[in-house]
C-alpha positions, 0 to 999 in steps of 0.5 A: 097528669091524672088522666095518664094515671087513669089510663094506666089503672084501666090498662092494669085492670083490663090486663088482670081480667085478660089473664084471668080469661086466658087461664079460665079458657085453658082450664075449660079446654083442659077439662072439656076438650070438646069445647076447644072450637067454641073457645077459639071462636070466642077468642077470635070474635073478641080479638076481631071486635077489639081490633075493628073498634080500634081501627074505627076509632082511629078513622073517626079521630084521625089519630092512630093510637097504635101507630107507634106499636111494633106489630112485628115484635108482637108477631114474633111473640106469637110464633 
């Protein structure tokens, strides 16, 4: 399906940008430790907005896009 290829391509593109964003965040924090709280707030806002959007769209569509996602495994990675 071409739609699956499109989805895969978009996810790869987003992952590449996220990696760049993480690296830039860490670089700025290392060079300017006083920015840590600001950068933390950017990440908190980004992740909060992302999860809120997913939950809103799931509610609107009745389809849980993350239903099969093992959050427990994600939380183990965060430790």
